[in-house]
Residue frames relative to the residue before (quaternion, step in Angstrom):
aa qw qx qy qz dx dy dz
X 1.0000 0.0000 0.0000 0.0000 0.00 0.00 0.00
X 0.8241 -0.0693 0.0136 0.5620 3.61 -0.79 1.13
X 0.7839 -0.3830 0.2406 0.4254 3.67 0.67 0.90
X 0.7560 0.3506 -0.2075 0.5123 3.56 1.19 -0.09
X 0.4670 -0.6452 0.5124 0.3211 3.58 -1.05 0.69
X 0.0439 -0.8144 0.5762 -0.0525 3.55 -0.96 0.89
X 0.4828 -0.6246 0.5246 0.3187 3.61 -1.24 0.37
X 0.5171 0.6489 -0.4362 0.3482 3.66 1.14 -0.24
X 0.6005 -0.5589 0.4075 0.4012 3.63 -1.05 0.58
X 0.4505 -0.6821 0.4929 0.2981 3.65 -0.98 0.89
X 0.6203 -0.5355 0.4463 0.3595 3.45 -1.42 0.41
X 0.6362 -0.5710 0.3638 0.3700 3.53 -1.03 0.53
X 0.6995 0.4751 -0.2181 0.4873 3.50 1.19 -0.76
X 0.5508 0.6438 -0.3935 0.3568 3.49 1.23 -0.31
X 0.4748 -0.6718 0.5053 0.2606 3.53 -1.13 0.90
X 0.4260 -0.6751 0.5373 0.2721 3.58 -1.29 0.46
X 0.1438 0.7592 -0.6235 0.1191 3.48 -1.08 0.87
X 0.5105 -0.6437 0.4684 0.3250 3.62 -1.09 0.49
X 0.3561 -0.7345 0.4996 0.2900 3.65 -0.57 0.78
X 0.7091 -0.4989 0.3157 0.3856 3.59 -1.25 0.39
X 0.6702 0.5086 -0.2985 0.4506 3.44 1.07 -0.80
X 0.6669 0.4754 -0.3028 0.4873 3.55 1.10 -0.72
X 0.5821 0.5677 -0.3520 0.4637 3.51 1.18 -0.40
X 0.6282 0.5172 -0.2953 0.5006 3.55 1.06 -0.98
X 0.6684 0.4944 -0.3186 0.4553 3.60 0.83 -0.94
X 0.6490 0.5147 -0.3045 0.4702 3.65 0.98 -0.96
X 0.7314 0.4173 -0.2207 0.4921 3.60 0.92 -0.85
X 0.3147 -0.7449 0.5111 0.2915 3.60 1.21 -0.36
X 0.4501 0.7102 -0.4130 0.3500 3.55 0.97 0.81
X 0.1245 -0.8653 0.4815 0.0630 3.65 0.30 1.26
X 0.3296 -0.7131 0.5917 0.1811 3.39 -1.32 0.60
X 0.7809 0.1309 -0.1085 0.6011 3.55 1.34 -0.15
X 0.1833 -0.7373 0.6466 0.0686 3.52 -1.30 0.81
X 0.0020 0.7501 -0.6593 -0.0522 3.58 -0.92 0.74
X 0.1425 -0.7613 0.6311 0.0424 3.52 -0.79 1.12
X 0.1408 -0.7613 0.6327 0.0167 3.55 -0.87 1.18
X 0.1930 0.7933 -0.5582 0.1477 3.57 -0.72 1.05
X 0.4682 0.6824 -0.4785 0.2935 3.48 -1.28 0.13
X 0.6232 -0.5269 0.4059 0.4113 3.70 -1.17 0.38
X 0.5890 0.6035 -0.3754 0.3847 3.66 0.94 -0.69
X 0.5970 0.6211 -0.3365 0.3804 3.57 1.11 -0.87
X 0.6518 0.5686 -0.3153 0.3904 3.55 0.99 -0.98
X 0.7524 0.3867 -0.2026 0.4934 3.58 1.01 -0.79
X 0.7926 0.3070 -0.1319 0.5101 3.54 1.17 -0.43
X 0.1589 0.8636 -0.4652 0.1123 3.54 1.31 0.55
X 0.6814 0.5111 -0.2682 0.4500 3.54 0.87 -1.18
X 0.6602 0.4970 -0.3088 0.4710 3.59 0.96 -1.04
X 0.6583 0.5227 -0.3180 0.4385 3.64 0.83 -0.92
X 0.6793 0.4881 -0.2825 0.4696 3.58 0.90 -1.05
X 0.6131 0.5400 -0.3466 0.4608 3.59 1.06 -0.69
X 0.6493 0.4767 -0.3423 0.4837 3.62 0.94 -0.66
X 0.6119 0.5453 -0.3503 0.4534 3.60 0.96 -0.75
X 0.7044 0.4900 -0.2444 0.4517 3.54 0.84 -1.04
X 0.6089 0.5609 -0.3045 0.4711 3.52 1.10 -0.85
X 0.6796 0.4957 -0.2564 0.4762 3.56 0.86 -1.14
X 0.6817 0.5100 -0.2937 0.4346 3.58 0.98 -0.94
X 0.6276 0.5586 -0.2814 0.4636 3.50 1.24 -0.91
X 0.6712 0.4948 -0.2992 0.4638 3.52 0.94 -0.88
X 0.6508 0.5158 -0.2951 0.4727 3.55 1.06 -0.78
X 0.6169 0.5761 -0.3088 0.4384 3.54 1.06 -0.88
X 0.6677 0.5067 -0.2905 0.4616 3.53 0.98 -0.98
X 0.7383 0.3976 -0.2356 0.4912 3.61 0.83 -0.88
X 0.8060 0.1131 -0.0366 0.5799 3.64 0.97 -0.79
X 0.3088 -0.8109 0.4719 0.1561 3.60 -0.06 1.33
X 0.6608 0.5129 -0.3336 0.4348 3.61 1.16 -0.24
X 0.6114 0.5282 -0.3241 0.4920 3.47 1.36 -0.03
X 0.2828 0.7729 -0.5165 0.2363 3.60 -0.17 1.18
X 0.4917 -0.6426 0.4895 0.3250 3.46 -1.24 0.45
X 0.3583 -0.7065 0.5700 0.2180 3.63 -0.94 0.94
X 0.7854 -0.2729 0.1992 0.5186 3.58 0.82 -0.96
X 0.2591 -0.7189 0.6274 0.1497 3.49 -1.30 0.32
X 0.0870 0.7930 -0.5971 0.0841 3.67 -0.90 0.91
X 0.4501 -0.6390 0.5425 0.3079 3.49 -1.17 0.68
X 0.1005 -0.7396 0.6652 -0.0185 3.47 -1.13 0.96
X 0.7341 -0.4178 0.2765 0.4583 3.57 -1.26 0.27
X 0.8555 -0.1346 0.0219 0.4995 3.52 -0.63 1.26
X 0.7722 0.2726 -0.2260 0.5276 3.56 0.94 1.00
X 0.4267 -0.6391 0.5705 0.2899 3.41 -1.40 -0.38
X 0.1667 -0.7783 0.5968 0.1013 3.61 -0.99 0.72
X 0.0757 -0.7777 0.6232 0.0323 3.58 -0.64 1.07
X 0.1382 -0.7753 0.6096 0.0908 3.56 -0.90 1.00
X 0.1461 -0.8132 0.5615 0.0457 3.57 -1.01 0.77
X 0.5479 -0.6316 0.4411 0.3262 3.63 -1.33 0.38
X 0.7906 0.2525 -0.0794 0.5521 3.45 1.35 -0.40
X 0.4955 -0.6684 0.4565 0.3153 3.63 -0.84 0.80
X 0.5840 0.5758 -0.3855 0.4228 3.61 0.97 -0.57
X 0.6918 0.4779 -0.2955 0.4536 3.52 0.89 -0.94
X 0.6059 0.5335 -0.3518 0.4738 3.62 1.12 -0.59
X 0.6479 0.4923 -0.3162 0.4878 3.57 0.89 -0.77
X 0.6953 0.4833 -0.3039 0.4365 3.56 0.85 -0.96
X 0.5886 0.5033 -0.3822 0.5041 3.69 1.03 -0.58
X 0.6494 0.4968 -0.3628 0.4470 3.71 0.68 -0.76
X 0.7007 0.4503 -0.2930 0.4695 3.61 0.77 -0.91
X 0.6164 0.5407 -0.3619 0.4435 3.58 0.98 -0.50
X 0.6489 0.5113 -0.3089 0.4712 3.48 1.10 -0.89
X 0.6388 0.5116 -0.3251 0.4738 3.61 0.92 -0.87
X 0.6886 0.4558 -0.3165 0.4668 3.70 0.83 -0.87
X 0.6981 0.4883 -0.2933 0.4339 3.59 0.90 -0.66
X 0.8326 0.1565 -0.0270 0.5305 3.61 0.93 -0.92
X 0.4931 -0.6604 0.4228 0.3768 3.53 1.18 0.06
X 0.4037 0.7434 -0.4755 0.2412 3.61 -0.72 -0.88
X 0.5708 -0.6030 0.4533 0.3241 3.59 -1.29 -0.21
X 0.0876 -0.8076 0.5832 0.0043 3.49 -0.92 0.92
X 0.0449 -0.7826 0.6207 -0.0187 3.47 -0.67 1.16
X 0.1294 -0.7928 0.5955 -0.0061 3.45 -0.94 1.24
X 0.0790 -0.7856 0.6137 -0.0043 3.55 -0.99 0.98
X 0.1191 -0.7971 0.5919 0.0059 3.54 -0.64 1.08
X 0.0430 -0.7649 0.6428 0.0026 3.52 -0.91 1.02
X 0.2731 -0.8061 0.5143 0.1059 3.58 -0.25 1.29
X 0.6468 0.5400 -0.3287 0.4266 3.50 1.11 -0.72
X 0.7626 0.3175 -0.2000 0.5269 3.59 1.22 -0.49
X 0.3922 -0.7181 0.4693 0.3321 3.57 1.26 0.02
X 0.4749 0.6988 -0.3740 0.3826 3.58 1.00 0.84
X 0.0773 -0.7626 0.6396 0.0580 3.60 -1.03 0.75
X 0.0843 -0.7694 0.6290 0.0729 3.46 -1.09 0.80
X 0.0686 -0.7989 0.5972 0.0192 3.65 -0.66 0.99
X 0.0405 -0.7765 0.6285 0.0201 3.59 -0.83 0.88
X 0.0623 -0.7850 0.6161 -0.0163 3.55 -0.70 1.19
X 0.1282 0.7956 -0.5875 0.0738 3.63 -0.92 0.80
X 0.0432 0.7590 -0.6487 0.0353 3.47 -1.27 0.60
């Protein structure tokens, strides 16, 4: 709609195509990785994941291309994959703001990829 992806219903004359976020989800090809780890995670998992989901939902409403692809348990932590690097960064910052801890951000412009690692 006017050059932007939107959740609003498409105009009747609009062509159908798969949005870039849906394509990334279908291909399981993340643009962002958020690794959550540390001893704090064990006792506060639900609270931490609530912050992750709240940040993702807020981003999804304003920016339809920013979505979570998946969340999975990994060795001593949780890995969140996203369709957009901005969302990965935003989740990492939200975790740091909510719970303190350490946030490491790595940007790879060549691959359009962001890796955020939050630990406490």
